[in-house]
C-alpha positions as CSV (number, residue, x, y, z in Angstrom):
1,X,0.0,0.0,0.0
2,X,1.2,3.5,-0.8
3,X,0.2,6.5,1.3
4,X,0.9,10.1,0.5
5,X,0.9,12.3,3.6
6,X,0.3,16.0,3.0
7,X,-1.4,19.0,4.5
8,X,-4.3,19.3,2.2
9,X,-5.9,17.6,-0.8
10,X,-8.8,18.3,-3.2
11,X,-10.2,14.8,-2.9
12,X,-13.2,14.1,-0.6
13,X,-11.2,13.1,2.4
14,X,-12.0,12.3,6.1
15,X,-10.9,15.0,8.6
16,X,-7.1,15.5,8.8
17,X,-5.2,13.5,11.3
18,X,-4.3,15.5,14.5
19,X,-2.2,14.9,17.6
20,X,-5.1,12.8,19.1
21,X,-5.4,10.5,16.0
22,X,-4.1,7.0,16.1
23,X,-1.5,5.8,13.7
24,X,-3.2,4.4,10.6
25,X,-2.1,1.0,9.2
26,X,0.4,2.3,6.7
27,X,2.4,-0.9,6.3
28,X,-0.4,-3.5,6.3
29,X,0.0,-4.2,2.6
30,X,-3.6,-5.5,2.4
31,X,-5.2,-3.0,0.0
32,X,-5.1,-3.4,-3.7
33,X,-5.4,-0.4,-6.0
34,X,-6.0,0.1,-9.7
35,X,-4.7,3.0,-11.6
36,X,-2.1,5.6,-10.3
37,X,-4.6,7.7,-8.4
38,X,-6.0,4.7,-6.7
39,X,-2.5,3.4,-5.8
40,X,-1.7,6.4,-3.8
41,X,-4.0,7.0,-0.8
42,X,-3.9,10.6,0.3
43,X,-3.9,11.2,4.1
44,X,-4.3,14.8,5.2
45,X,-2.2,15.9,8.2
46,X,-3.0,19.0,10.3
47,X,0.2,21.0,10.2
48,X,-0.7,22.9,13.3
49,X,-1.5,19.8,15.3
50,X,0.3,16.9,13.7
51,X,0.4,13.6,15.6
52,X,3.5,12.8,17.6
53,X,3.7,9.3,16.0
54,X,4.3,10.9,12.6
55,X,7.8,11.9,13.5
56,X,8.4,8.9,15.8
57,X,7.1,6.1,13.6
58,X,6.6,7.4,10.1
59,X,9.0,10.1,9.0
60,X,11.7,11.3,11.5
61,X,12.3,14.5,9.4
62,X,8.7,15.4,10.4
63,X,8.1,17.2,7.1
64,X,5.3,17.0,4.6
65,X,4.5,15.7,2.1
66,X,5.9,12.2,2.5
67,X,5.3,8.9,0.7
68,X,5.2,5.4,2.1
69,X,5.8,2.7,-0.5
70,X,7.3,-0.7,-0.4
71,X,7.8,-0.4,3.4
72,X,9.9,2.8,2.9
73,X,9.1,6.4,3.7
74,X,10.4,9.1,1.4
75,X,10.2,12.9,1.7
76,X,11.0,16.1,-0.1
77,X,8.6,17.1,-2.8
78,X,10.9,16.9,-5.8
79,X,12.3,13.6,-4.7
80,X,8.8,12.3,-4.3
81,X,7.7,13.3,-7.8
82,X,10.9,11.7,-9.3
83,X,10.2,8.5,-7.3
84,X,6.6,8.3,-8.4
85,X,7.6,9.0,-12.0
86,X,10.1,6.1,-11.9
87,X,8.0,3.6,-9.9
88,X,4.5,4.0,-11.1
89,X,2.9,3.5,-14.4
90,X,1.7,6.5,-16.4
91,X,3.1,9.2,-18.8
92,X,6.7,9.9,-18.1
93,X,7.4,13.3,-16.6
94,X,10.9,13.6,-18.1
95,X,11.6,13.3,-21.8
96,X,14.1,11.0,-23.5
97,X,15.7,13.9,-25.3
98,X,19.1,14.4,-23.7
99,X,19.2,18.2,-24.1
100,X,15.8,18.5,-22.4
101,X,16.8,16.2,-19.6
102,X,19.9,18.3,-18.9
103,X,17.9,21.5,-19.0
104,X,15.4,19.9,-16.7
105,X,18.0,19.2,-14.1
106,X,19.4,22.7,-14.3
107,X,15.9,24.2,-13.7
108,X,15.2,21.8,-10.8
109,X,18.5,22.8,-9.2
110,X,17.5,26.5,-9.6
111,X,14.0,26.0,-8.0
112,X,15.3,26.5,-4.5
113,X,17.0,29.7,-5.3
114,X,13.9,30.9,-7.2
115,X,11.6,30.2,-4.3
116,X,14.1,31.7,-1.8
117,X,14.3,35.0,-3.8
118,X,10.5,35.4,-3.8
119,X,9.9,34.4,-0.2
120,X,12.6,36.8,0.9
121,X,11.1,39.6,-1.2
122,X,7.6,38.9,0.3
123,X,9.0,39.4,3.8
124,X,10.7,42.7,3.0
125,X,9.2,46.1,2.6
126,X,9.1,48.1,-0.7
127,X,8.9,47.0,-4.2
128,X,10.0,43.8,-5.9
129,X,13.7,43.1,-5.2
130,X,16.3,42.9,-8.0
131,X,16.9,39.3,-6.9
132,X,13.3,38.3,-7.4
133,X,13.1,40.2,-10.7
134,X,16.2,38.4,-12.0
135,X,14.8,35.1,-10.9
136,X,11.5,35.6,-12.8
137,X,13.4,36.9,-15.8
138,X,15.4,33.6,-15.8
139,X,12.1,31.7,-15.7
140,X,10.8,33.8,-18.6
141,X,13.9,32.9,-20.7
142,X,13.7,29.3,-19.7
143,X,10.1,29.1,-20.9
144,X,11.2,30.3,-24.3
145,X,13.9,27.8,-24.8
146,X,11.7,25.1,-26.4
147,X,9.0,26.2,-28.8
148,X,7.0,22.9,-29.1
149,X,4.6,23.9,-26.3
150,X,3.9,26.4,-23.5
151,X,5.7,24.5,-20.8
152,X,9.4,24.5,-19.7
153,X,10.4,21.5,-21.8
154,X,7.7,22.2,-24.4
155,X,5.4,19.5,-23.1
156,X,4.2,19.1,-19.5
157,X,7.0,17.7,-17.3
158,X,8.5,17.3,-13.9
159,X,9.8,20.9,-14.1
160,X,6.3,22.3,-14.4
161,X,5.2,20.2,-11.4
162,X,8.1,21.8,-9.4
163,X,7.4,25.4,-10.4
164,X,3.7,25.8,-11.1
165,X,2.4,25.8,-7.5
166,X,4.9,28.5,-6.5
167,X,4.5,30.6,-9.5
168,X,0.7,30.5,-9.1
169,X,1.0,31.6,-5.5
170,X,3.6,34.2,-6.1
171,X,1.5,35.8,-8.8
172,X,-1.4,36.2,-6.3
173,X,0.7,37.3,-3.4
174,X,2.7,39.8,-5.3
175,X,-0.4,41.3,-6.9
176,X,-2.0,41.8,-3.5
177,X,1.1,42.7,-1.4
178,X,3.5,44.4,-3.8
179,X,0.9,45.6,-6.4
180,X,3.0,43.9,-9.0
181,X,2.1,41.5,-11.8
182,X,5.0,39.2,-12.3
183,X,3.7,38.1,-15.7
184,X,3.5,41.6,-17.1
185,X,5.9,42.1,-20.0
186,X,6.8,38.4,-19.9
187,X,4.8,36.7,-22.6
188,X,6.2,33.2,-22.0
189,X,5.3,33.3,-18.3
190,X,1.9,34.7,-19.1
191,X,1.2,31.9,-21.5
192,X,2.5,29.3,-18.9
193,X,0.1,30.7,-16.2
194,X,-2.8,30.7,-18.6
195,X,-2.2,27.0,-19.2
196,X,-1.9,26.1,-15.5
197,X,-5.1,24.2,-15.4
198,X,-4.6,22.4,-18.6
199,X,-3.9,18.7,-18.5
200,X,-0.6,17.4,-19.8
201,X,-0.9,16.7,-23.6
């Protein structure tokens, strides 16, 4: 059985587990699932009141999300997506093209610096920092590298999974807090955001 532990989910779920919840049978191996979405059972955890057993018995790093699969628990969002891509059936999230694969690794490595620049700017006073502007300019250029689609590698990939949630939130926060539209004057980013709800081709 595989269980994805995270803070929230759009599925119709029971109430999130809290500090008073009992440890669910994560390792019982009795449930059979069909299809990728059915293979991964989503379990919501209340971040403000997470159960003590989560750190003690499930994931010592005490971070979310985490994935339990084959009697092992893995964490870190990017690592989880890579693991799922490699170990579950479904469309591949990384292309076979070597140039695109290399570019994907470069962008994934940059994702931490990108997020740090924007979070730092959100906490500061004044307008958008030069660091944040440079980070979004790099994303604009990256989105224009491959012309066979509106996504980072042309078609939907692991890179989009890594960046899309943050770009979507930064656009909202910066508009409300900094009165700034991060997509203004950046046609590639604007097209990317417009396609954010589209399914992978």
